[in-house]
C-alpha positions in Angstrom: 7.5 -0.7 42.1 10.4 1.8 41.6 12.3 1.8 38.4 15.9 0.7 38.6 17.1 4.2 37.9 15.4 5.5 41.0 17.1 2.9 43.2 20.6 4.1 42.1 22.6 6.3 44.5 22.5 9.9 43.3 26.2 10.1 42.4 26.0 6.9 40.3 22.8 8.0 38.6 24.5 11.3 37.8 27.6 9.5 36.4 25.4 7.4 34.1 23.9 10.6 32.5 27.4 11.9 32.0 28.7 8.7 30.5 25.7 8.3 28.2 26.4 11.8 26.7 30.1 11.2 26.5 29.5 7.9 24.6 27.1 9.7 22.2 29.7 12.4 21.5 32.4 9.8 20.9 30.3 7.5 18.7 29.2 10.1 16.2 31.1 10.1 13.0 30.8 13.7 12.1 34.4 14.2 10.9 35.4 17.8 11.2 32.0 19.0 12.1 31.7 22.1 14.2 31.4 21.6 18.0 27.8 22.9 18.0 26.8 20.2 15.4 28.4 17.5 17.4 26.7 18.6 20.6 23.3 18.9 19.0 23.6 15.4 17.3 24.6 13.8 20.6 21.7 15.5 22.5 19.3 14.2 19.9 20.6 10.6 20.4 20.2 10.8 24.2 17.0 12.8 24.3 18.7 15.8 25.9 18.3 19.5 25.3 20.6 22.4 24.7 20.4 25.3 27.2 23.0 27.6 25.8 26.5 27.9 24.1 29.4 30.0 25.2 31.7 30.6 22.2 34.5 31.8 24.5 34.4 29.9 27.7 35.7 31.5 30.9 37.4 28.4 32.1 41.1 27.7 31.8 41.9 25.4 28.9 38.4 25.5 27.4 37.8 26.9 23.9 33.9 26.6 23.9 31.2 25.1 26.0 27.6 24.1 25.8 25.3 23.8 28.8 22.9 20.9 28.3 20.1 19.1 30.2 19.5 15.4 30.1 17.0 13.1 31.7 13.5 13.9 32.9 11.8 15.1 36.1 13.7 13.8 39.1 16.4 12.3 36.9 17.1 15.6 35.1 20.8 16.6 35.1 22.5 19.7 34.0 25.9 19.1 32.3 28.6 21.1 30.6 30.1 19.9 27.3 33.6 21.4 27.1 35.7 21.7 24.0 39.4 21.9 25.1 41.9 24.4 23.7 43.3 21.9 21.2 39.9 22.1 19.4 39.6 18.3 19.3 39.0 17.0 22.8 35.5 17.1 24.2 34.7 16.3 27.8 31.5 16.3 29.8 31.2 17.5 33.4 28.4 17.8 35.9 27.6 21.4 36.7 27.9 20.4 40.3 31.5 19.4 39.8 32.5 22.4 37.6 34.6 24.9 39.5 33.7 28.1 37.6 30.4 30.0 38.0 29.2 28.8 34.6 27.9 25.6 36.3 25.7 27.6 38.6 24.5 29.8 35.7 23.6 26.6 33.7 21.6 25.1 36.6 19.7 28.4 37.1 19.0 28.6 33.4 17.7 25.0 33.4 15.4 25.7 36.3 14.1 28.8 34.6 13.5 27.1 31.3 11.5 24.3 33.1 9.1 27.0 34.4 8.6 28.6 31.0 
């Protein structure tokens, strides 16, 4: 019998991964902790992994970003965690939805790291 996650439409399943990471980021009480510490703590709580950081993101309105991977096997998702210019707001986007080339770089990096 298939697990409930495998019966979800792909876009809904993808949204659940994004929401889970967003909730982990919001629920952490890390005060004024650096962006990197917040991302790593959230990934630890959802069982995700860090792919890479970009200290100066090449997307408008973004101060920093982290490319991350969540889920396993067929349910693996590559996401971007974005720190907005105000230095406080963090949002999570699917690499598939991200308009800059960074999303494609993150997906390629994730595929490469799976093979190593």
